[in-house]
C-alpha positions in Angstrom: 94.6 75.5 144.0 92.6 78.7 144.8 94.4 81.6 146.3 92.6 83.5 149.0 92.7 87.2 149.8 91.3 88.6 153.0 89.6 92.0 153.0 89.4 94.0 156.2 86.7 96.6 155.6 85.9 98.9 158.5 83.3 101.6 158.2 82.0 104.2 160.6 79.4 101.8 162.1 80.7 98.3 161.5 83.6 96.3 160.3 83.9 92.9 158.5 86.5 90.5 157.3 85.7 88.9 154.0 87.6 86.1 152.2 87.7 86.2 148.4 88.8 83.6 145.9 88.4 83.1 142.1 86.7 80.0 140.7 85.7 79.5 137.1 86.3 83.2 136.3 84.0 84.4 139.1 84.8 86.0 142.4 83.4 84.2 145.5 83.0 85.9 148.9 82.8 84.4 152.3 82.2 86.7 155.3 84.4 85.4 158.2 83.8 88.0 160.9 81.6 91.0 161.5 81.8 93.5 164.4 80.5 96.8 165.6 82.4 100.1 165.4 81.4 103.3 167.1 82.8 106.6 168.3 83.7 106.7 172.0 84.4 109.7 174.3 88.1 109.7 175.4 90.1 112.5 176.9 87.3 115.0 176.1 87.3 114.0 172.4 85.2 111.7 170.2 87.6 108.9 169.2 87.8 105.5 167.5 88.7 102.6 169.7 91.6 101.5 167.6 92.9 98.9 170.1 89.5 97.1 170.1 89.4 97.3 166.3 92.8 95.7 165.9 91.7 92.9 168.2 88.7 92.3 166.0 91.1 92.1 162.9 93.1 89.5 164.8 90.0 87.6 165.7 88.9 87.5 162.1 92.4 86.2 160.9 92.2 83.4 163.5 88.8 82.4 162.3 90.3 81.8 158.8 92.7 79.3 160.4 89.9 77.6 162.2 88.2 77.1 158.8 91.4 75.6 157.5 92.1 78.5 155.2 95.4 80.4 155.2 95.0 83.5 153.1 97.8 84.5 150.7 97.2 88.2 151.5 95.4 90.7 153.6 94.4 94.3 152.8 92.8 96.9 155.1 90.5 99.8 154.2 88.6 102.2 156.4 87.0 105.6 156.2 89.3 108.5 155.3 90.8 111.7 156.9 91.5 110.3 160.5 95.0 109.5 161.7 97.4 108.8 164.6 100.9 110.2 165.3 103.7 108.1 166.6 106.9 109.1 168.4 110.5 107.9 167.7 109.7 104.6 169.5 106.5 104.0 167.5 104.4 104.8 170.6 101.1 106.6 170.1 101.3 110.3 170.7 97.6 110.9 169.9 94.3 109.2 170.2 92.5 108.3 167.0 90.3 111.4 167.2 87.2 111.0 164.9 86.2 113.4 162.2 82.9 114.1 163.9 84.8 115.7 166.9 84.1 119.5 167.1 87.8 120.4 167.5 87.9 121.5 163.9 85.1 124.0 164.3 86.5 127.3 162.8 89.8 125.8 161.7 89.0 126.0 158.0 88.6 129.8 158.2 91.9 130.0 160.2 93.7 128.1 157.5 92.2 130.4 154.8 93.9 133.3 156.5 97.3 131.6 155.7 96.4 129.9 152.4 93.6 131.4 150.3 90.8 129.0 149.7 91.2 129.2 145.9 94.9 128.4 146.0 94.3 125.5 148.4 91.7 124.0 146.0 93.6 124.6 142.8 96.7 122.8 144.2 95.0 119.9 146.0 91.7 119.6 144.2 90.1 118.5 147.4 86.6 119.5 148.6 86.2 121.7 151.7 85.0 119.7 154.6 85.6 121.0 158.1 86.9 117.6 159.2 89.6 117.2 156.5 93.0 116.1 158.0 94.5 119.5 157.2 92.1 121.2 159.7 92.5 118.4 162.2 96.3 118.9 162.2 95.9 122.6 162.4 93.6 122.2 165.4 96.2 120.0 167.0 98.8 122.7 166.3 96.7 125.2 168.2 96.2 123.1 171.3 99.3 120.8 171.4 102.0 122.1 169.1 104.6 120.1 171.1 102.9 116.8 170.1 102.9 117.8 166.5 106.6 118.7 166.6 107.5 115.5 168.4 105.8 113.3 165.9 108.0 111.0 163.8 105.2 109.2 161.9 101.9 110.2 160.5 99.7 107.2 159.7 96.1 107.1 158.7 93.9 104.5 160.3 94.2 101.6 157.8 98.0 102.2 157.4 98.4 102.2 161.2 96.7 98.7 161.3 99.0 97.6 158.4 102.0 98.8 160.4 100.8 96.8 163.5 100.7 93.7 161.2 104.1 94.2 159.5 106.1 96.8 161.4 106.4 98.8 158.1 105.2 102.3 157.7 103.8 104.0 154.5 101.1 106.4 153.4 98.8 105.0 150.7 97.8 107.2 147.8 94.0 107.2 147.8 93.8 107.8 151.5 96.6 110.4 151.5 94.7 112.6 149.0 91.8 112.9 151.4 94.0 114.9 153.8 94.0 118.0 151.5 97.8 118.0 151.8 98.7 116.2 148.6 99.3 118.1 145.4 96.8 116.9 142.8 99.3 117.1 140.0 102.5 115.8 141.5 100.6 113.2 143.6 103.0 113.8 146.5 102.9 115.7 149.8 102.7 119.4 149.1 105.7 120.7 151.1 104.9 124.3 150.4 101.5 124.0 152.1 102.9 122.1 155.0 105.6 124.8 155.5 103.1 127.6 155.3 100.9 126.0 158.0 103.9 125.1 160.2 103.1 121.4 160.1 106.0 119.0 160.7 106.6 117.6 157.2 109.2 115.1 158.5 106.5 112.9 159.9 104.9 112.0 156.5 106.0 108.8 154.8 106.4 107.9 151.1 103.1 107.7 149.3 102.6 104.3 147.8 99.9 103.3 145.3 97.2 100.7 145.7 98.4 97.1 144.8 101.7 97.6 146.7 102.9 94.7 148.8 103.9 96.4 152.0 105.4 93.3 153.6 104.6 90.1 155.5 103.4 89.5 159.0 105.7 90.2 161.9 107.4 87.2 163.5 105.2 87.5 166.6 102.0 87.5 164.6 103.2 84.5 162.5 103.6 82.6 165.7 100.2 83.8 167.0 98.2 83.0 163.8 100.2 79.9 162.8 100.8 81.1 159.3 102.3 84.1 157.3 100.7 86.1 154.5 101.5 89.2 152.5 100.1 92.5 153.6 98.9 94.5 150.6 97.9 98.1 150.4 94.6 98.1 148.6 92.9 101.4 148.0 92.9 102.0 151.8 90.3 104.7 151.5 87.1 102.7 151.5 85.5 104.8 148.8 88.6 104.2 146.7 88.1 100.5 147.0 84.3 100.8 146.4 84.8 102.7 143.1 87.0 99.8 141.8 83.8 97.7 142.0 81.7 100.0 139.7 80.8 97.6 136.9 80.4 100.3 134.2 82.3 103.6 134.5 81.7 104.9 130.9 78.8 107.4 130.8 77.9 106.6 134.4 77.7 108.4 137.7 78.3 106.3 140.7 76.9 106.6 144.2 78.8 104.8 146.9 76.0 104.5 149.4 76.7 103.9 153.1 77.0 106.1 156.2 78.2 108.7 153.7 77.0 109.0 150.1 79.9 109.6 147.7 78.6 110.7 144.3 80.8 111.2 141.2 82.6 109.9 138.2 85.9 108.3 137.5 88.3 110.6 135.6 91.8 110.5 134.2 92.9 113.9 135.3 92.0 116.3 138.2 89.4 119.1 137.5 90.6 122.0 139.7 88.5 124.7 138.1 86.4 127.5 139.6 83.1 125.7 138.8 84.2 122.6 140.6 85.3 124.7 143.6 82.0 126.5 143.6 80.1 123.2 143.8 82.7 121.8 146.3 83.7 118.7 144.3 86.8 116.8 145.2 89.5 115.0 143.1 90.5 112.1 145.3 93.0 109.6 144.2 91.9 106.3 142.7 93.3 103.0 141.4 96.0 103.4 138.7 96.3 107.1 139.5 92.8 107.8 138.2 90.8 110.5 140.0 87.5 110.1 141.8 85.7 113.4 140.9 83.0 113.3 143.5 81.0 115.1 146.2 80.6 113.9 149.8 76.9 114.0 150.7 75.4 113.1 154.1 74.3 109.5 153.6 72.5 106.8 155.6 74.0 108.3 158.7 70.8 110.3 159.1 68.5 107.2 159.0 71.0 105.4 161.3 70.6 108.2 163.8 66.8 108.3 163.4 66.7 104.5 164.1 68.9 105.0 167.2 66.7 107.9 168.4 63.7 105.6 168.2 65.6 103.3 170.5 66.2 100.7 167.7 62.5 99.6 168.0 62.3 99.6 164.1 64.7 97.8 161.8 65.9 99.6 158.6 63.6 97.4 156.6 60.6 98.4 158.8 61.5 102.1 158.5 61.5 101.7 154.7 58.1 100.0 154.8 56.6 102.7 157.0 58.0 105.3 154.6 56.4 103.6 151.7 53.0 104.1 153.5 53.5 107.9 153.6 53.3 108.6 149.9 51.5 111.9 150.4 54.0 113.3 152.9 56.9 115.3 151.6 59.4 117.6 153.3 63.0 118.2 152.2 65.9 119.1 154.4 69.4 120.1 153.3 71.2 116.9 154.2 74.6 118.7 154.1 73.7 121.2 156.7 76.3 121.0 159.5 73.5 120.6 162.0 73.0 117.0 160.9 76.7 116.1 161.2 76.5 115.1 164.9 73.3 116.4 166.5 72.2 115.5 170.0 69.0 114.2 168.5 68.6 113.7 164.8 64.8 113.5 165.0 64.6 116.8 166.8 67.0 118.5 164.4 65.0 117.3 161.3 61.8 118.6 162.9 63.3 121.9 163.8 64.6 122.3 160.2 61.2 121.6 158.7 59.6 124.1 161.2 62.1 126.8 160.3 61.5 126.3 156.6 57.7 126.2 156.9 57.4 122.6 155.7 55.2 119.9 157.1 56.9 118.5 160.3 57.4 114.8 160.3 55.7 113.3 163.4 55.7 109.5 162.8 58.6 107.1 162.2 57.3 106.7 158.6 57.1 110.4 157.9 60.6 110.8 159.4 62.1 108.1 157.2 60.2 109.4 154.1 61.7 112.9 154.8 65.2 111.5 155.0 64.9 109.4 151.8 63.3 112.2 149.8 66.0 114.6 151.0 68.8 112.2 150.0 67.2 111.6 146.5 66.9 115.3 146.0 70.5 115.9 147.0 71.7 113.2 144.6 69.7 114.9 141.8 71.3 118.3 142.5 74.9 116.8 142.6 74.3 114.9 139.3 73.1 118.2 137.7 76.3 119.9 138.8 78.4 117.0 137.4 76.7 117.3 134.1 77.1 121.1 134.0 80.9 120.8 134.7 81.4 118.0 132.2 79.0 119.6 129.7 77.4 116.2 129.0 74.6 113.9 130.2 75.2 110.7 132.1 72.3 108.3 131.4 73.1 105.8 134.1 73.7 105.8 137.9 75.5 102.9 139.5 74.6 102.6 143.2 77.1 100.4 145.1 77.6 99.5 148.7 75.2 98.6 151.5 72.7 101.3 150.6 72.0 99.7 147.2 69.8 97.2 149.0 67.2 100.0 149.7 64.9 99.4 146.8 62.6 102.3 147.7 65.5 104.8 147.7 66.8 103.3 144.4 63.4 103.9 142.8 63.2 107.4 144.2 66.6 108.2 142.6 65.4 106.8 139.3 62.2 108.9 139.6 63.8 112.3 140.5 66.7 112.0 138.0 64.9 110.3 135.1 67.9 108.0 134.8 68.5 104.3 134.8 69.7 103.2 138.2 71.8 100.0 138.5 72.1 98.8 142.1 75.0 96.5 143.1 77.3 95.0 144.1 76.5 95.3 147.8 79.9 94.5 149.3 81.6 96.9 146.8 84.3 98.1 149.2 85.4 94.6 150.2 85.3 93.5 146.6 87.5 96.4 145.5 89.9 95.6 148.3 90.1 92.0 147.3 90.6 92.6 143.5 93.4 95.1 144.3 95.1 92.3 146.3 94.6 89.9 143.4 96.2 92.4 141.1 99.2 92.7 143.5 99.4 88.9 143.5 99.2 88.6 139.7 95.8 86.8 139.8 94.1 89.7 137.9 96.1 91.8 135.6 94.2 95.1 134.8 91.3 97.2 136.3 89.3 96.3 133.1 89.7 92.6 133.8 88.8 93.2 137.4 85.6 95.0 136.5 84.6 92.4 134.0 85.1 89.7 136.6 83.0 91.7 139.1 80.2 92.3 136.6 80.1 88.5 135.9 80.2 87.6 139.6 77.5 89.7 141.2 73.8 90.6 140.6 73.0 94.1 139.6 69.4 95.2 139.7 68.0 97.9 137.4 65.4 100.6 138.1 63.8 102.9 135.7 61.7 106.1 136.2 58.3 105.1 137.5 55.8 107.3 139.2 53.2 105.9 141.6 50.1 108.0 142.4 49.6 108.4 146.1 
């Protein structure tokens, strides 16, 4: 009898619940429920609607029962860095403020006055992004120190949802590392950093690794759903789950392509060296205490915003088609410029950047899309060059995973600018990584190597090689 695991995978723009089961050595997926996710304005901040998201999780679980399937386990992953604080009665003390909220503006520099940038990097190995949890908490300390002091529990978003399912609290390793508050070598909360910043260290819970069974559903939810199941901590950081799905990690760079593009390699130890600091690479936690040595690059967020600014009159596929018809047009923007993080209008911001840098200004939807895709491909090339410089070796292959791997034009662009083989797939990498971590917790799959072999045998991967087309 097949055992089913249910992956809850919530990204910055949408969420999905996907059932997975093994049959004849292959992993089969069945999407049960899909829903929208977006940032809302609440109490003068940009926030996530976590109440609505939890209702969507419950809706998806109930759909399983309607199909006559009672999953053996469930695991939840989301984006990183964001959190909630609970009081002694487990009531929310804070909204789930989103990383795009401007409250962290200038906080990084304030933290550096207390802890030198180099020391912070050499201890945590985490890249400097102004929205990292450390700066979010420091911002909260400036505005509402009493809230921070009152907090009894710090839970990141997926662990908060797991708490709502089970009543049990924990911090999961892959997600905890993204806070920039975990020591890269001890793999535990860095109490020295917390003390120096005056952040309440009592609110942090034990850090548990992926594949941990947190517990079972609360009595109330068992009655509501009509069945019980184990709640497993997968790699709750969505990129941590996605990287589990990279079919070939040897001599390969991966790009987890979605709202963000995460580009890097899997490593067995942290690389907290000046060169990595200079290029702002991170050493986030991975499965089996491996490290995801990667760089966070602005991803498909830019084209998502362009689409929205055109009032959604073009689909993503149509924007790709229009871009393909603009072979002669080329302007490159720095996709990691803060101006593109949450602009009032992405189209205006891209046009202003091109004007300021004396480049052709994209005027049509096709030119705008071509500019975004060219810029992303160039940023990937630069990041790969930096990885090869740090590792002092060439990586002949790039694995593109996640939803963005469906963009054939961008895959070809990456192959062209890097002169490397690009392997695209699997698409639902994050949900797959989530499910196989649950299977490992249940004893259905025994090792990460076995998991990756199963993934490779189960899903199509398309290959692109360098190919130049004359315009």
